[in-house]
N, C-alpha and C positions, 0 to 999 in steps of 0.2 A: 534504585538498588544501590546500597551503600558499598563502600570499600570493604573487601574481605582481607583482614590482616593489615597490620600497620608496620611501617618501616621501622625496624629496631635501630637504636644507635649502634654504630660500629665498634665503639670502644668505651670502657668505663672511664670515669674521670681520673686523672693522674693523682696518685697518692702523694701526700706531702713528703718532702725530703727529710733525711735525718732519722733519729730514733722516734718512732711513732707507735710502737707496740702492736702493729698490725700483724696478724699471723702470716707466716711465710707463704702459705698456699694462696692467700688473698693477694699478697704482693706479686706472686708469680702469675696469677690470673690477670691482674692489672697490667703487668708488663706484656703478657701475651696479647691481650686485647689491644693495647696501644700499638704493638708491632703490626698486628693484622690491619688495624685502621690505617697505619702508615703505608702498608703494602698496597692497599686499595687506592690511596691518594697518589702514591708515587707511580704506580702502574697506570692509573687513569690519566696522569699528566704526561708521563714520559714513555709509556708503552712498556711491555715486558722486557724487550731487548735493551731499552735505554735505562731502565730502573736498576739501581744497585743496592747492595746491602747497606752501604753508607747512606743512601737515601732513606732506607727504612729506619736505621738507627737514629739518624738526626731528627727525623719527623716524630719518632716515638720517644725521643729523649732517653734512650738506653745505650749502653755500651755494646761494642761488638761481642764482648764476652757474654753479655746477657742475651743478645740475639741468638748466639750459637748454643746457649743453654736450652733454648726453646725450639730452634729449627736447625736442621743439618746444613741447609744452604738456601739460596735464593728461591730455587724451585719449590722446595718444601714449604716455605713461607707462602709462596703464591698459591700452591695447592690448598693450603689450609684456608686462605682467604677466599679462594674460589668455592670451596666446600661450604663455608659459612654463608656466602652470598647465595649460592644455589639452594642450600637447605632452607633458607628463609623464603625464597620464592616458591619452591616446590611445596613447602608446608602450607603456604597461603593457597596454592592451587588445589591441594587436597581438600582443604577446608571448603573451598568454593564448590568443588564437585560433590562433596558429601552433604552440603547444605540444601541441595535441590535434587528431586527425582527427575525433573524436566531437563533435558539436554540443553535447550536454548538458554534457560536461566543460569545453569551452571557454566555454560560456555561464556556467557556475558560476564558473570562475576569473575571467572578465571582470567579472562583477557583483561578486564578492568584492573584487577589487583596486580597483575604482572606489569602492565604498562605504568601504573602508578608507582610501584616499587622501583622500577628502573628509572623513571623520571625523577623520583625523589633523590636519587643518588647517582648522578651521571658517571662518577668515577667507578662505582661498582658495576654499572652497566658496561663501561668500557672493558673492565677486567673480565666480567663474566660472559659477555657476548662477543667481544672482538679479540682481546688479547689471549684468550684461552687457546687460540690457534697457534700462538707463538711459543707456548710454554712446554712443548714436547709431547711425546706419545702418551704419557700418563694423564696429562691434562685432557687430551682428546678422548682417552678412554673414559674418563669421568663424564665428559660432555656426552659421550655416547650412552652412558647409563641414564643420564637425565632424559635424553631423547626417548629411550625405551620406556622410562617411567611415565612420561607425558603421553606417549602413544598408548600405553596400557590404560591410562585414565580415560582417554577419549573412547577407546574401543569398548571399555566396560560400560560407558554411559550411552553408547549408540548401538550395541549389539541387538537390542530388542526393538529398535525402531522399525516400523513396517517398511520404510523406504531404504533401510540400510542395505548396501550391496553385499554380496557374498565376501568380497574382499575388504571388509570394514577395517581390519587391522592395517592393511596396506594404505587405505584411504586416510586413516588416522595418522600414520607415519608421514604421509605426504603433506598433510596439513601442518603437522609440527615442524617439518623441515621448511615449508614455505614461510610460516610465521617467523621462525628463527632467522631466515635469510632476510626478510623485511626488517626485522629489528637490527640485525647486523649492519645492514646498509645505512639505516638512519643513525645509529649510534656512531658508526665510523665517520659519518659526516658531521658529527657534533650536534645532533638533533635529539639527544636523549630527553631533554626537557619537554619536547613536543610530542613524545610518544603517545600520551593519552588521546591526542587528536586522531589517532589511527583506529580507535575503537569501532566506529561504525563500519568501516570498510573491512577490517579484520574479522568482525563478527559475521559479516556477510560470507566471507571466505570459509569460515569454519562451519557454517550452517548449511550452505548451498549443497555441498556434496552429499549430505544425508537427508535434507528436507526439501531440497529443490530451490529454484530461483525465486519463485513467488514468495515463499515463506521467508527466505533470507532477505529479500528486498523489503518485506514488511518489517522485519526486526531491525534492519538497518535504519529504516525511516523512524522507528520508535526511538532509537538512540539519538538521532539527529533532532527529534522534537523535544526530547527530555534527556539530556546527557546525564543527569543525576539519577536517572532510573526511577 
């Protein structure tokens, strides 16, 4: 089973200096992309509390004036970078669940693409999974929206399972919360690159509540025998 969705580059290539005849909107898009990439890198390296606007501008090679033309403050830039990271992952998850009618296949693809996305960009993993807790109430609200979205995805794909419990939505919410906590712990320990190694055990955890220990054990063994699917 292949990867669903590919990790997109965080920023466009820097435009050449001087008079280049490039439209103003393209210049602005390039600047914004470089700033967001700088936010991800700076927050990944220094944390939200330690990162500064100066970190963003120096890494993006833009002036403070340019930064404030795009973002009101440090938090606004963080939220934009968080949304971009989260949207990429959630889009890949939606594709995974829409590609299969079978819950097991969709769950495996969804987990696989999430783990690969985060492992491919450890700084983005730090920003989206760990540092979101340090960025204020609005960041936590957006995280909560993502949890609801993921809960709805799982609920939608398990509601017709004969083994599904009456509280399928609550079970789905519990699964999402547990998986996010595992990811948080690993990323916080600097183990983002190793996240794909968690696929067999996480797959067991998301299957067992709906299909039972025996089926979950069987699917975990399949991943261990053939990680590529």
